A tleap script that builds the chain and sets N, CA, C and O, in Angstrom:
source leaprc.protein.ff14SB
mol = sequence {
  NMET LYS ARG PHE ILE ALA VAL ALA THR VAL
  LEU ALA ALA LEU LEU ALA LEU GLY PHE ARG
  ILE PRO ALA THR ARG ALA ALA GLU GLY GLY
  GLU LEU PRO VAL ALA LYS ASN ILE ASN VAL
  TYR ARG ALA TYR CYS LEU SER CYS HIE SER
  SER SER TYR VAL ILE GLN LEU PRO LYS THR
  THR ARG ASP VAL TRP GLU ALA GLU VAL LYS
  LYS MET VAL ASP MET TYR ASP ALA LYS ILE
  THR PRO GLU ASN GLN LYS LEU ILE VAL ASP
  TYR LEU MET ILE VAL ARG GLY LEU PRO GLU
  THR PRO ALA CASN
}
set mol.1.N position { 22.077 18.931 8.326 }
set mol.1.CA position { 22.245 20.246 7.468 }
set mol.1.C position { 21.098 20.496 6.690 }
set mol.1.O position { 20.513 21.577 6.754 }
set mol.2.N position { 20.678 19.430 5.845 }
set mol.2.CA position { 19.672 19.500 4.936 }
set mol.2.C position { 18.289 19.869 5.751 }
set mol.2.O position { 17.456 20.604 5.220 }
set mol.3.N position { 18.110 19.391 6.906 }
set mol.3.CA position { 16.901 19.689 7.553 }
set mol.3.C position { 16.836 20.996 8.096 }
set mol.3.O position { 15.754 21.560 8.259 }
set mol.4.N position { 17.878 21.491 8.374 }
set mol.4.CA position { 18.042 23.036 8.866 }
set mol.4.C position { 17.779 23.848 7.669 }
set mol.4.O position { 17.014 24.811 7.735 }
set mol.5.N position { 18.322 23.541 6.670 }
set mol.5.CA position { 18.100 24.292 5.315 }
set mol.5.C position { 16.564 24.451 4.934 }
set mol.5.O position { 16.011 25.509 4.634 }
set mol.6.N position { 15.950 23.112 5.010 }
set mol.6.CA position { 14.678 23.045 4.660 }
set mol.6.C position { 13.795 23.848 5.826 }
set mol.6.O position { 12.802 24.447 5.413 }
set mol.7.N position { 14.034 23.894 6.997 }
set mol.7.CA position { 13.258 24.703 7.863 }
set mol.7.C position { 13.448 26.079 7.769 }
set mol.7.O position { 12.537 26.890 7.940 }
set mol.8.N position { 14.710 26.399 7.479 }
set mol.8.CA position { 15.000 27.928 7.145 }
set mol.8.C position { 14.219 28.508 6.008 }
set mol.8.O position { 13.619 29.583 6.000 }
set mol.9.N position { 14.319 27.655 5.082 }
set mol.9.CA position { 13.424 28.021 3.947 }
set mol.9.C position { 12.082 28.216 4.162 }
set mol.9.O position { 11.548 29.270 3.816 }
set mol.10.N position { 11.467 27.323 4.695 }
set mol.10.CA position { 9.959 27.441 5.258 }
set mol.10.C position { 9.839 28.677 5.994 }
set mol.10.O position { 8.995 29.517 5.683 }
set mol.11.N position { 10.591 28.820 6.896 }
set mol.11.CA position { 10.476 30.044 7.870 }
set mol.11.C position { 10.607 31.359 7.019 }
set mol.11.O position { 9.873 32.321 7.245 }
set mol.12.N position { 11.494 31.371 6.106 }
set mol.12.CA position { 11.811 32.528 4.940 }
set mol.12.C position { 10.516 32.916 4.370 }
set mol.12.O position { 10.060 34.059 4.375 }
set mol.13.N position { 9.862 31.681 3.790 }
set mol.13.CA position { 8.929 31.881 2.864 }
set mol.13.C position { 7.667 32.358 3.646 }
set mol.13.O position { 6.831 33.058 3.075 }
set mol.14.N position { 7.520 31.974 4.983 }
set mol.14.CA position { 6.263 32.397 5.782 }
set mol.14.C position { 6.482 33.866 6.101 }
set mol.14.O position { 5.580 34.697 6.200 }
set mol.15.N position { 7.847 34.103 6.257 }
set mol.15.CA position { 7.898 35.550 6.633 }
set mol.15.C position { 7.843 36.484 5.479 }
set mol.15.O position { 7.495 37.646 5.691 }
set mol.16.N position { 8.169 36.070 4.207 }
set mol.16.CA position { 7.942 36.918 3.090 }
set mol.16.C position { 6.522 37.094 2.846 }
set mol.16.O position { 6.060 38.135 2.377 }
set mol.17.N position { 5.818 36.064 3.167 }
set mol.17.CA position { 4.148 36.277 2.960 }
set mol.17.C position { 3.564 37.063 3.961 }
set mol.17.O position { 2.436 37.533 3.810 }
set mol.18.N position { 4.264 37.255 5.019 }
set mol.18.CA position { 3.657 38.188 6.215 }
set mol.18.C position { 3.208 37.459 7.332 }
set mol.18.O position { 2.572 38.022 8.223 }
set mol.19.N position { 3.501 36.160 7.372 }
set mol.19.CA position { 3.318 35.541 8.573 }
set mol.19.C position { 3.912 35.979 9.784 }
set mol.19.O position { 5.107 36.270 9.733 }
set mol.20.N position { 3.344 36.078 10.808 }
set mol.20.CA position { 4.143 36.655 12.047 }
set mol.20.C position { 3.664 35.699 13.295 }
set mol.20.O position { 2.522 35.242 13.356 }
set mol.21.N position { 4.602 35.471 14.209 }
set mol.21.CA position { 4.211 34.602 15.400 }
set mol.21.C position { 3.927 35.875 16.339 }
set mol.21.O position { 4.666 36.860 16.318 }
set mol.22.N position { 2.888 35.780 17.095 }
set mol.22.CA position { 2.540 36.790 18.203 }
set mol.22.C position { 3.318 36.844 19.266 }
set mol.22.O position { 3.579 35.832 19.915 }
set mol.23.N position { 3.767 38.005 19.559 }
set mol.23.CA position { 4.673 38.049 20.796 }
set mol.23.C position { 4.035 37.727 22.122 }
set mol.23.O position { 2.874 38.001 22.425 }
set mol.24.N position { 4.908 37.123 22.867 }
set mol.24.CA position { 4.315 36.787 24.276 }
set mol.24.C position { 5.017 37.808 25.427 }
set mol.24.O position { 4.822 37.687 26.636 }
set mol.25.N position { 5.752 38.694 24.891 }
set mol.25.CA position { 6.365 39.629 25.857 }
set mol.25.C position { 6.509 40.918 25.163 }
set mol.25.O position { 6.813 40.979 23.971 }
set mol.26.N position { 6.264 42.077 25.993 }
set mol.26.CA position { 6.343 43.273 25.254 }
set mol.26.C position { 7.698 43.596 24.773 }
set mol.26.O position { 7.830 44.543 23.997 }
set mol.27.N position { 8.693 42.925 25.144 }
set mol.27.CA position { 10.230 43.264 24.632 }
set mol.27.C position { 10.433 42.627 23.280 }
set mol.27.O position { 11.304 43.085 22.541 }
set mol.28.N position { 9.645 41.537 22.878 }
set mol.28.CA position { 9.954 40.910 21.627 }
set mol.28.C position { 9.689 41.830 20.566 }
set mol.28.O position { 8.559 42.312 20.504 }
set mol.29.N position { 10.520 42.137 19.751 }
set mol.29.CA position { 10.356 42.963 18.351 }
set mol.29.C position { 9.352 44.237 18.562 }
set mol.29.O position { 8.727 44.727 17.622 }
set mol.30.N position { 9.283 44.654 19.731 }
set mol.30.CA position { 8.702 45.927 19.985 }
set mol.30.C position { 7.043 45.621 19.867 }
set mol.30.O position { 6.280 46.521 19.515 }
set mol.31.N position { 6.658 44.541 20.128 }
set mol.31.CA position { 5.265 44.208 19.914 }
set mol.31.C position { 4.626 43.913 21.448 }
set mol.31.O position { 5.238 43.422 22.397 }
set mol.32.N position { 3.397 44.299 21.420 }
set mol.32.CA position { 2.643 44.095 22.645 }
set mol.32.C position { 2.188 42.678 22.510 }
set mol.32.O position { 2.157 42.129 21.408 }
set mol.33.N position { 1.787 42.000 23.764 }
set mol.33.CA position { 1.361 40.702 23.770 }
set mol.33.C position { -0.048 40.502 23.021 }
set mol.33.O position { -0.731 41.499 22.787 }
set mol.34.N position { -0.422 39.417 22.700 }
set mol.34.CA position { -1.847 39.192 22.477 }
set mol.34.C position { -2.584 38.835 23.412 }
set mol.34.O position { -2.317 37.836 24.080 }
set mol.35.N position { -3.920 39.782 23.684 }
set mol.35.CA position { -4.640 39.560 24.687 }
set mol.35.C position { -6.117 40.148 24.164 }
set mol.35.O position { -6.360 40.692 23.087 }
set mol.36.N position { -6.984 39.875 25.224 }
set mol.36.CA position { -8.262 40.444 24.868 }
set mol.36.C position { -8.375 41.883 24.378 }
set mol.36.O position { -7.767 42.784 24.955 }
set mol.37.N position { -9.141 42.102 23.330 }
set mol.37.CA position { -9.109 43.462 22.671 }
set mol.37.C position { -7.919 43.967 22.045 }
set mol.37.O position { -7.775 45.184 21.929 }
set mol.38.N position { -7.025 43.136 21.618 }
set mol.38.CA position { -5.874 43.659 20.881 }
set mol.38.C position { -6.303 44.122 19.505 }
set mol.38.O position { -5.690 45.021 18.929 }
set mol.39.N position { -7.402 43.489 18.949 }
set mol.39.CA position { -7.645 44.002 17.644 }
set mol.39.C position { -8.379 45.479 17.609 }
set mol.39.O position { -8.390 46.199 16.611 }
set mol.40.N position { -8.920 45.765 18.729 }
set mol.40.CA position { -9.326 47.326 18.871 }
set mol.40.C position { -8.300 48.114 19.027 }
set mol.40.O position { -8.241 49.170 18.399 }
set mol.41.N position { -7.398 47.761 19.823 }
set mol.41.CA position { -6.042 48.475 20.058 }
set mol.41.C position { -5.314 48.623 18.669 }
set mol.41.O position { -5.040 49.755 18.268 }
set mol.42.N position { -5.016 47.589 17.976 }
set mol.42.CA position { -4.595 47.855 16.793 }
set mol.42.C position { -5.263 48.500 15.746 }
set mol.42.O position { -4.547 49.165 14.998 }
set mol.43.N position { -6.515 48.463 15.504 }
set mol.43.CA position { -7.462 49.208 14.715 }
set mol.43.C position { -7.283 50.687 14.909 }
set mol.43.O position { -7.180 51.400 13.910 }
set mol.44.N position { -7.236 51.204 16.110 }
set mol.44.CA position { -7.152 52.566 16.270 }
set mol.44.C position { -5.917 53.104 16.932 }
set mol.44.O position { -5.841 54.323 17.088 }
set mol.45.N position { -4.980 52.356 17.322 }
set mol.45.CA position { -3.731 53.061 17.909 }
set mol.45.C position { -2.670 52.996 16.993 }
set mol.45.O position { -1.951 53.979 16.813 }
set mol.46.N position { -2.458 51.690 16.255 }
set mol.46.CA position { -1.432 51.536 15.357 }
set mol.46.C position { -1.495 52.251 14.041 }
set mol.46.O position { -0.602 52.063 13.214 }
set mol.47.N position { -2.631 53.169 13.764 }
set mol.47.CA position { -2.745 53.827 12.686 }
set mol.47.C position { -1.896 55.157 12.828 }
set mol.47.O position { -1.514 55.797 11.848 }
set mol.48.N position { -1.642 55.508 14.127 }
set mol.48.CA position { -0.793 56.824 14.257 }
set mol.48.C position { 0.541 56.762 14.875 }
set mol.48.O position { 1.397 57.645 14.812 }
set mol.49.N position { 0.647 55.466 15.568 }
set mol.49.CA position { 2.215 55.356 16.256 }
set mol.49.C position { 2.209 53.972 16.355 }
set mol.49.O position { 1.169 53.325 16.229 }
set mol.50.N position { 3.442 53.398 16.601 }
set mol.50.CA position { 3.854 52.046 16.737 }
set mol.50.C position { 3.485 51.450 18.301 }
set mol.50.O position { 3.200 52.181 19.250 }
set mol.51.N position { 3.546 50.149 18.345 }
set mol.51.CA position { 3.396 49.688 19.578 }
set mol.51.C position { 4.596 50.168 20.690 }
set mol.51.O position { 4.427 50.370 21.893 }
set mol.52.N position { 5.608 50.264 20.069 }
set mol.52.CA position { 6.771 50.699 20.990 }
set mol.52.C position { 6.481 51.923 21.969 }
set mol.52.O position { 6.993 52.095 23.075 }
set mol.53.N position { 5.544 52.744 21.324 }
set mol.53.CA position { 5.129 53.955 22.089 }
set mol.53.C position { 4.699 53.521 23.530 }
set mol.53.O position { 5.082 54.151 24.516 }
set mol.54.N position { 3.793 52.290 23.626 }
set mol.54.CA position { 3.239 51.981 24.726 }
set mol.54.C position { 4.275 51.314 25.480 }
set mol.54.O position { 4.362 51.542 26.687 }
set mol.55.N position { 5.190 50.396 24.826 }
set mol.55.CA position { 6.176 49.582 25.559 }
set mol.55.C position { 7.103 50.384 26.279 }
set mol.55.O position { 7.639 50.015 27.324 }
set mol.56.N position { 7.329 51.674 25.630 }
set mol.56.CA position { 8.352 52.464 26.408 }
set mol.56.C position { 7.742 53.222 27.739 }
set mol.56.O position { 8.463 53.754 28.584 }
set mol.57.N position { 6.433 53.194 27.790 }
set mol.57.CA position { 5.895 53.951 28.989 }
set mol.57.C position { 5.800 53.095 30.238 }
set mol.57.O position { 5.442 51.923 30.117 }
set mol.58.N position { 6.067 53.550 31.314 }
set mol.58.CA position { 5.960 52.549 32.586 }
set mol.58.C position { 4.607 51.956 32.686 }
set mol.58.O position { 3.627 52.532 32.212 }
set mol.59.N position { 4.527 50.720 33.345 }
set mol.59.CA position { 3.214 50.397 33.689 }
set mol.59.C position { 2.492 51.323 34.529 }
set mol.59.O position { 3.092 51.988 35.374 }
set mol.60.N position { 1.262 51.410 34.358 }
set mol.60.CA position { 0.471 52.620 35.137 }
set mol.60.C position { -0.986 52.206 35.463 }
set mol.60.O position { -1.390 51.071 35.210 }
set mol.61.N position { -1.679 53.056 35.970 }
set mol.61.CA position { -3.029 52.794 36.572 }
set mol.61.C position { -4.059 53.011 35.377 }
set mol.61.O position { -3.769 53.543 34.305 }
set mol.62.N position { -5.221 52.548 35.710 }
set mol.62.CA position { -6.251 52.701 34.702 }
set mol.62.C position { -6.721 54.149 34.584 }
set mol.62.O position { -7.166 54.532 33.502 }
set mol.63.N position { -6.649 54.984 35.638 }
set mol.63.CA position { -6.865 56.331 35.378 }
set mol.63.C position { -5.843 56.871 34.256 }
set mol.63.O position { -6.223 57.575 33.320 }
set mol.64.N position { -4.599 56.495 34.432 }
set mol.64.CA position { -3.520 57.254 33.562 }
set mol.64.C position { -3.856 56.812 32.134 }
set mol.64.O position { -3.857 57.605 31.192 }
set mol.65.N position { -4.148 55.485 32.016 }
set mol.65.CA position { -4.396 54.811 30.625 }
set mol.65.C position { -5.679 55.634 30.086 }
set mol.65.O position { -5.653 56.084 28.940 }
set mol.66.N position { -6.670 55.804 30.825 }
set mol.66.CA position { -7.941 56.429 30.453 }
set mol.66.C position { -7.716 57.917 30.065 }
set mol.66.O position { -8.416 58.400 29.174 }
set mol.67.N position { -6.798 58.645 30.676 }
set mol.67.CA position { -6.422 59.980 30.305 }
set mol.67.C position { -5.666 59.933 29.019 }
set mol.67.O position { -5.967 60.754 28.153 }
set mol.68.N position { -4.723 59.069 28.797 }
set mol.68.CA position { -3.982 58.828 27.574 }
set mol.68.C position { -4.921 58.751 26.432 }
set mol.68.O position { -4.895 59.570 25.513 }
set mol.69.N position { -5.740 57.775 26.496 }
set mol.69.CA position { -6.642 57.454 25.308 }
set mol.69.C position { -7.520 58.730 25.046 }
set mol.69.O position { -7.609 59.182 23.904 }
set mol.70.N position { -8.173 59.313 26.121 }
set mol.70.CA position { -8.976 60.503 25.975 }
set mol.70.C position { -8.273 61.588 25.512 }
set mol.70.O position { -8.871 62.499 24.939 }
set mol.71.N position { -7.047 61.617 25.688 }
set mol.71.CA position { -6.118 62.671 24.992 }
set mol.71.C position { -5.950 62.526 23.514 }
set mol.71.O position { -5.802 63.548 22.844 }
set mol.72.N position { -5.959 61.302 22.919 }
set mol.72.CA position { -5.751 61.088 21.716 }
set mol.72.C position { -7.178 61.555 21.082 }
set mol.72.O position { -7.158 62.262 20.075 }
set mol.73.N position { -8.234 61.221 21.579 }
set mol.73.CA position { -9.485 61.701 21.179 }
set mol.73.C position { -9.707 63.232 21.004 }
set mol.73.O position { -10.091 63.806 19.985 }
set mol.74.N position { -9.362 63.813 22.302 }
set mol.74.CA position { -9.570 65.227 22.467 }
set mol.74.C position { -8.628 66.017 21.655 }
set mol.74.O position { -9.086 66.858 20.882 }
set mol.75.N position { -7.190 65.806 21.763 }
set mol.75.CA position { -6.225 66.622 21.315 }
set mol.75.C position { -5.944 66.283 20.076 }
set mol.75.O position { -5.422 67.206 19.450 }
set mol.76.N position { -6.122 65.105 19.361 }
set mol.76.CA position { -5.634 64.569 18.204 }
set mol.76.C position { -6.631 64.122 17.326 }
set mol.76.O position { -6.338 63.632 16.235 }
set mol.77.N position { -7.858 64.260 17.737 }
set mol.77.CA position { -9.057 63.864 16.774 }
set mol.77.C position { -9.230 62.456 16.513 }
set mol.77.O position { -9.797 62.064 15.493 }
set mol.78.N position { -8.706 61.581 17.505 }
set mol.78.CA position { -8.788 60.348 16.986 }
set mol.78.C position { -10.304 59.712 17.210 }
set mol.78.O position { -10.850 59.708 18.314 }
set mol.79.N position { -10.895 59.186 16.027 }
set mol.79.CA position { -12.090 58.739 16.000 }
set mol.79.C position { -12.461 57.518 16.683 }
set mol.79.O position { -12.770 56.540 16.003 }
set mol.80.N position { -12.469 57.452 18.029 }
set mol.80.CA position { -12.684 56.306 19.015 }
set mol.80.C position { -13.849 56.470 19.788 }
set mol.80.O position { -13.876 57.324 20.674 }
set mol.81.N position { -14.951 55.640 19.515 }
set mol.81.CA position { -16.135 55.645 20.379 }
set mol.81.C position { -15.737 55.530 21.915 }
set mol.81.O position { -14.671 55.034 22.281 }
set mol.82.N position { -16.743 56.063 22.814 }
set mol.82.CA position { -16.377 55.848 24.255 }
set mol.82.C position { -16.294 54.196 24.409 }
set mol.82.O position { -15.356 53.662 25.001 }
set mol.83.N position { -17.399 53.437 23.800 }
set mol.83.CA position { -17.078 52.085 23.935 }
set mol.83.C position { -15.739 51.452 23.509 }
set mol.83.O position { -15.265 50.596 24.257 }
set mol.84.N position { -15.172 51.743 22.531 }
set mol.84.CA position { -13.775 51.377 22.131 }
set mol.84.C position { -12.810 51.963 22.948 }
set mol.84.O position { -11.767 51.364 23.212 }
set mol.85.N position { -13.090 53.229 23.430 }
set mol.85.CA position { -11.957 53.608 24.351 }
set mol.85.C position { -11.706 52.792 25.555 }
set mol.85.O position { -10.582 52.593 26.015 }
set mol.86.N position { -12.949 52.271 26.104 }
set mol.86.CA position { -12.940 51.508 27.182 }
set mol.86.C position { -12.162 50.151 26.848 }
set mol.86.O position { -11.288 49.685 27.579 }
set mol.87.N position { -12.584 49.590 25.671 }
set mol.87.CA position { -11.826 48.319 25.331 }
set mol.87.C position { -10.388 48.490 25.194 }
set mol.87.O position { -9.597 47.622 25.562 }
set mol.88.N position { -10.021 49.645 24.648 }
set mol.88.CA position { -8.550 49.971 24.328 }
set mol.88.C position { -7.954 49.980 25.865 }
set mol.88.O position { -6.986 49.263 26.116 }
set mol.89.N position { -8.473 50.702 26.765 }
set mol.89.CA position { -7.887 50.975 28.115 }
set mol.89.C position { -7.953 49.538 28.879 }
set mol.89.O position { -7.091 49.328 29.732 }
set mol.90.N position { -8.941 48.530 28.613 }
set mol.90.CA position { -8.877 47.303 29.188 }
set mol.90.C position { -7.686 46.603 28.461 }
set mol.90.O position { -6.901 46.082 29.253 }
set mol.91.N position { -7.397 46.481 27.277 }
set mol.91.CA position { -6.259 46.039 26.756 }
set mol.91.C position { -4.991 46.643 27.377 }
set mol.91.O position { -4.156 45.882 27.867 }
set mol.92.N position { -4.835 47.761 27.380 }
set mol.92.CA position { -3.698 48.318 27.994 }
set mol.92.C position { -3.495 48.017 29.388 }
set mol.92.O position { -2.342 47.916 29.806 }
set mol.93.N position { -4.538 47.853 30.200 }
set mol.93.CA position { -4.453 47.442 31.597 }
set mol.93.C position { -3.820 45.937 31.598 }
set mol.93.O position { -2.883 45.636 32.338 }
set mol.94.N position { -4.331 45.177 30.841 }
set mol.94.CA position { -3.859 43.790 30.739 }
set mol.94.C position { -2.299 43.859 30.371 }
set mol.94.O position { -1.510 43.173 31.021 }
set mol.95.N position { -1.926 44.548 29.504 }
set mol.95.CA position { -0.454 44.474 29.063 }
set mol.95.C position { 0.433 45.261 29.798 }
set mol.95.O position { 1.538 44.796 30.076 }
set mol.96.N position { 0.066 46.564 30.212 }
set mol.96.CA position { 0.897 47.564 30.789 }
set mol.96.C position { 0.274 48.219 31.970 }
set mol.96.O position { 0.673 49.307 32.384 }
set mol.97.N position { -0.750 47.524 32.538 }
set mol.97.CA position { -1.382 48.211 33.710 }
set mol.97.C position { -0.617 47.604 34.974 }
set mol.97.O position { -0.006 46.538 35.053 }
set mol.98.N position { -0.853 48.719 36.066 }
set mol.98.CA position { -0.543 48.273 37.332 }
set mol.98.C position { -1.870 47.372 38.026 }
set mol.98.O position { -3.062 47.506 37.747 }
set mol.99.N position { -1.303 46.502 38.929 }
set mol.99.CA position { -2.536 45.610 39.492 }
set mol.99.C position { -3.477 46.859 40.013 }
set mol.99.O position { -3.000 47.906 40.452 }
set mol.100.N position { -4.827 46.600 39.902 }
set mol.100.CA position { -6.001 47.455 40.452 }
set mol.100.C position { -6.205 46.902 41.788 }
set mol.100.O position { -6.202 45.689 41.995 }
set mol.101.N position { -6.400 47.866 42.785 }
set mol.101.CA position { -6.656 47.650 44.109 }
set mol.101.C position { -8.227 47.827 44.239 }
set mol.101.O position { -8.886 48.777 43.817 }
set mol.102.N position { -8.725 46.610 44.973 }
set mol.102.CA position { -10.359 46.772 45.134 }
set mol.102.C position { -10.806 48.079 45.746 }
set mol.102.O position { -10.021 48.805 46.356 }
set mol.103.N position { -12.100 48.367 45.566 }
set mol.103.CA position { -12.601 49.528 46.279 }
set mol.103.C position { -12.911 49.162 47.550 }
set mol.103.O position { -13.275 48.010 47.790 }
set mol.104.N position { -12.790 50.196 48.606 }
set mol.104.CA position { -13.069 49.889 49.881 }
set mol.104.C position { -14.646 49.852 50.257 }
set mol.104.O position { -15.001 49.580 51.404 }
savepdb mol mol.pdb
quit
């Protein structure tokens, strides 16, 4: 019992300090998985909406993700460079993209 209390105390202290364990599945805590370019996604996308916005959308194609990111730039004036738009789409394809079919 003492060991359980000690572990619970340490975990509570870490959580109070803002320590978070990265999610490994989209369903955990409404967070997307840690993957390449997540920092770009976090920097630009989470300033306006939560990751649950993306989690609730069905997995989709690169064209659809590109259109979604472009819509944020065109309609909502998101200040995302074309290079960072590509990195965000690459991240979204990793975590919520349909497998891409090779060009013929």
